[in-house]
N, C-alpha and C positions, 0 to 999 in steps of 0.2 A: 290337742288336739292332733290327729293321727297323722302326725309326721315326725321326720326327725327333730333334733332339737334345734331351737333355734341359734343358739351358739354354734352348732356344729355346722349348721348350712352357713353361716355367715363366715365361719372360719374357711371350710370349702371355697365358697366365694372367693373370699379373699386372698387365699393362696394361689388359686386359679388365675386372680386378676393379676396379682402380684409377681406370678411366673410370668405370664404376658410382656409386665411391665420390664420386667429386668431382665427377661430372656431366659429362664431358668429351666429346668428340664424337667419339673414335676413337684410332686410332695416332698421327696428328697431335701430339696433345696430348703425348706421349710418346716422343719419338723413339728410334730403335735405338741412335743414339750417344750419347745422354745418357748421362752416367756416374751409379749409381745405387748404393748401401749395399746389395747385395741381403742382405745376413747381418742388418741391423737393419730390415728391413722392417717396419710396424706388425704385432702382434699377429693383428690382426683380419683384415689381410688375409693373413699365411699361413694362418690358418686356412681361409679362403675359397678359396684355391687348392689346398690340401691336399685340402677338401672334393673340389673338381671334379675331381684328377686321381684320388681314389678312387672316382668314379663312373665315371669311363672305365676303370680297371684299377688292381686292387690293387698289381701292380709299380711304376707309376708313382707308386705313392703312397708305396712303401716308398723307390723311388731320391729320391723329393722329399726324405725325413726321413732320408737317409744323405748330403746334402749339407752338411750344418754343424750345428754342435751348435745354433746359436741355434733353427733350423729344428725339429730335432729336440725343443728346450723345448716348442716352441708348440704339437706335436702329438699325438695319441694313441699311445704305442705297442701295436702290435698285441699283443703278448707278455704283457701285463700283463692284459687283460680278457677274462674268460669262460678263463682258463687258456689263451689265445692261441690261443681257436678262434672267438672274437666274428663273428657272423656280417658283419657289415661287411668283415672282412678275411679273406673266403674267397676264393682264387684260381678263379674260375670260368673255364671255356674253357682251362685249363691241364694237359696231361698232361705224365708225366715216362718219359722213355725212355732206355733204357742211354747211359752216354757212355763211347765207344771208346778203348779203352786205359789206361781210368782203373778208379781200384779197385770194388768192386760196390756200395760206399755213394752213389756219384757216379751222377746223372743230369743230363741234359737237359732243361731245361722249354722245354715246345714250345705255344703259343698255337694251339689248333685253330678259331679264328675269324678272327684277324688275320694269323697265320702268323708273327708274333712269336716271338724265340726267346732265352732265357736261357741262356749259354753252359753255367754248371753249377754244381749246388747239390749238397753232401755231407752227408748225415745217414745215421748210423751205423745207424739203425735199417733200411735199405732194402738192407744185405748181410746182415741176420738174419731178416728177413720178407719173406714175398710179399705183392705186391699185387695184389686178386682184385678189384679196384671204384672207384670216385667214388662219393660222396655229397656232393652238395651244394658239390663244389670240393676236398672232404678225398679223400686216397689212404684205402682200407680195406685195414688190414696185418694179417696171421694170420703170428704165428709159426712159424717150418717146425722148429725143436726140437721143441715141444710139441704142434702140431698143431692150436692152438686159440685161442692169447692173441689176441684182437684189438685193434688198434691203429688209430685216426686221426692222420692226418699231413696237415699245412699244408706244403706243400712248398715254399711261399716265405719263410715264418717259420721254420719248424722245430719249431713248437708240435704235442705230440703227447700226445693224450688216451688213457687206458688202461683197458681195459674184461676182464670175466672172460673164460675160454674160451667159445667158442661151443658149442653144445650142437646134437645132431642136432634137426630141425625135423619131426616127422610126424605126420599126420592119420590114419592108419589102420596095421594091422599089414599087412606086403606079403602076398600068397595066395601060395602055394607055386608057382602057374603064371607071377606076373607075376616071382617071384624066377627061376626058371630060364629066363624070357625074357629078362630085363632078363642073365643072365649068358654067354647064347648070345649077346648083341648083336644078336637078331633084332626087329623090327617085332612092335607087339602085334597080336593079334586083335582082328575086331569084337566078340568075345562079351569079350574082357578090357576093352577101352574102352567097351562099355555098364554094365560091373561098376563103374561110377564109381570106378575106382581109378586112382589116379597110378602110373607106373612106376618101380619100383625097381632097383638093382643089388644085385650078390649081396652087398654089406654091410648090405642094407635102407634104403637111403637114397635117398631119392626122386633120381632123375635129372633133371637139368635144366640150360638154356644162358641164360649169361648173366642178372647181377645187374643191375638197372637201378632208381634211384632215381627216383622221378617223381612230383612233385605231393604231397610228403610221405609217399608208400607207397613199399615196394618190391616190384619185380615179378621172378620170372623165366619163363623160356616152357621147356616140358620138347620133348622131343625132336621130339612129335608135331605141335608149335604150338598147346599147350594156354595159356594166358598165368593164370599164378597170382600172388596177392597176397598177402606175409606180412603174417598177421592178429595183432595182440598185442593183441587186446582179451579176456583172460583167456590160458591158456598160449598160448604162440607155435603157431602151426598156419599151414598152408598153405592158402588157399582159393582157388578157380575164379573168373576173371573171364570168360573166354571157353574153349569148347571147340572144336576140331576134328574132324569128323566124316567129314569127306570123302575120305580118304585110302584108296587099295586097302590091302589087308591085304599084298601081296610090297614096298611102297615102303619106301623106308629114309628118314625124313626128318630134317633137323636145323636146328631154328630158333633164331635169337638176334634179342636185342631190341637195338634202338640206341634215342639219343635224336637226335634232327635237329636241325639249326641255326635252326630255327624255333620250336622248343617241343614239338616233337609226337611220340610214340612208336611208332616204327616196328618190324615185323618182318620180318626177311630170314630165308627158309625154301630149303633147298638138299634137293633130293630127288633121291636114286638110286634106281635099279632100277624106273623107273616103268612100270606095266602098260598099254601103248600101246593094249590090247583093251579093257580095263576104265577107266582113266583118261578122261576128256572134255577132256584138253588137244588146243589143237590142233598139228597135227605140226612147225609153224614154230616153237614155243615148247620143242620138247625139242631135245636136244644129246645127241650119242652120246661117251663118252669110248673113249680106244682099246682098253680092254677089250670093247667092246661095248655097255656098261651106256647106258641110256638116263637122261639126266638133265633136270632143270629148278632152276631157280634164279626166286624170285618175290619179292615185296615187299607188306607191308601196312602201313596206319596203322591205328593199334590206337586204336580207339573205345572210353576207357574208361568213358564217360556209358552209352554203346548197348551194351557190353560184347558188341563184333563185330570182325571183321576187314574194312578194306575194301581191295581189291585196288588197288595203282597201277602204275604204267608203268613206272616207275623211278624214280633218285634224284635225277635232274638233274644240276647240274653237281658234285657231291658224289663223293667217292671213301669207301667204307663199309671198315672194315676188323674182319671178325667172328670172334670168340674165344668160346670155351667157357663162359667168366666174365666176358669184356668185350670189348664193342664201340664201334668210335667213328667217327665221321664227319669228313671234313675237306673244305674246298672245294678245288676245282683249280685256281681262280682264284691262290687264295693260295699254292698247292703244284704249279706248273705240271708237276712231274715225273710227276703221279700223273694216272691217267685218269679223265676226268669219267665220270658216270651208269655206275659200276661198282662189283661185289663183290670184294674182295680177303680170299681166304680164309686163313685163318689156317695154320702151320706144320702143325699135325696133319693137319687135310686136303689140304693141299696133298700132304704125302708119300704119303697112303696112297690120295685118290681119283685123283692127279695132274693136278689143276685149281689152275690160278694164278688168275685173275681172269677174272670173267664181265661179258660189256658189256652193258648193256641195250640202247644202241640198235639195234646191229644183230646180239645174241645169237649175240656173237663171245667164243669162252674161248680164254685167253691158256696156255701152259706154267707148268707149276710153278718157282719162283726155285730155284736151285743154292744148297745149302748143306753144308759140310763138317761132320760130326759126329764124335764121338770113339765110342771102343769100344762106348759103350752105346745109341749112335744116338739118343741125345736132346739132349745137350749141343750147341752149338757149338762151333767153331773160335772160339778166345779173341781172335784178332786178328781184327777186323773192318775193317779202315781204310777197305777201298771198298767198304762198306755204303751203301746210300741209304734214306732217311727210311722208305720202305716196306719193306724188308728188317727194320727195327727194328721196326715195329710187327707184322706177319707173326709175328714170333718173340715179340714181348715179349708180346702181347695173348691168347698161349697160353701162355705161361708165367704169366698173372696168372689 
C-alpha cells in the first residue's frame, strides 16, 4: 500500500497512547531503539491503538489484527458482529476493479480518497455476480444466472448478506407513447414530459442512470436529468426529488449521479443534438463531434433540501468516471495519471459517441480509448496487461 509501514504506524500509535497513559511528554520518553515486547502489550493499550487505526481506515485495523494472535484476541473480529456487516467495519472510500490476468473472482482494491492499493482480494461471488453500486461501503451484487438475487459484500472482510430477488419498481403503467418512445431511443416530447410520467423502456421498466446511496436514501437520475428517490414507505416506488423541464425536444440527454469527496450529491449531464436555435447555451459551451453533432457537458450540485439543481463550473481537481449504474470521483493529486477537472465517459458512451474525456477548464474533448473486442462487440480482450486505472474504470463502471 502507499502508506507508511504498518510497524511504524502501530509504533507511533502505541507511543502516543502510552504517553497518554503514563503522562509522558513525547517520543523522548519512549525511544525507537528501545526493545519492547510488542506481542504482549497491555490489552487496554492494544484496544486504544486498534480504535485509532479503525478511525483512520478499516484496512489498517484489519492489518493490525493480522500481525499476531495476541492482538487478534484483544480486538473485535469484524466477521462476528452483525453477520460481518457491522457499520464500524465497512470499507468506506474503497472500490474493487478487475485484477489483470487473474480469475474472475479476484479484484484489486483502491482507496478513492488516499490512493492506497490493496493488491488483491479473492471472493467467489464476484465471478457469478454483477456489481451495480456501492452502498455505505458495501458492494451491491446481483446474481447474473437468476437476474435478480441481491447480495451485499464487504470486499475487505468477505462478509456477505443475502437478500431475495429484486422486483421491478414502478409507480404507474407506461403509456403506449412512452413505451414506443423508449423503444426508439428518442427523447420525450414536451407533452409527455408534462404528463408527469417517467420514461420507460420497451420492457416496461423505468429508464434511469446511476444508483446512489446518499444520507440514508437511494437516488437515481433519469436520462433527462430528473432526480428520483426510492420510497420504501408502503409498496416500493419512485418519487421525484426534482424535475428538469428546460431541454429542447430534439436534444438527447444522459444524466449521471455521483458522490463528491466533500459529501455532496452531484449530477453530470451529457447533452447531444443540442439545438443551437432553441437552446440558450453560450456558443463557447458547445462542442461538435466529428459527425457534426452539437454537444454539451454540464455539472450540477443536487440540493436535496431545496429540491433543485445548482449549476457548477466544473469538478475542480477531480476526475469523474460516469457509468449507467455507477459513477465515481477520484482526486487527480492522488492519481496523477488522471486529468483534473474532467469527465471520463464509460465504455458504451465512448464507443457510440466517439467521445473519451471532457475537460471543463478549456472545454476540450479527448478521443475515445481503444479497446480490443470479441466477436460480440461487448467483451474486451482478456489480456490487458497494458491497461491503466482509467481503462479499468471506463470499462468496469459500464459493466456495473
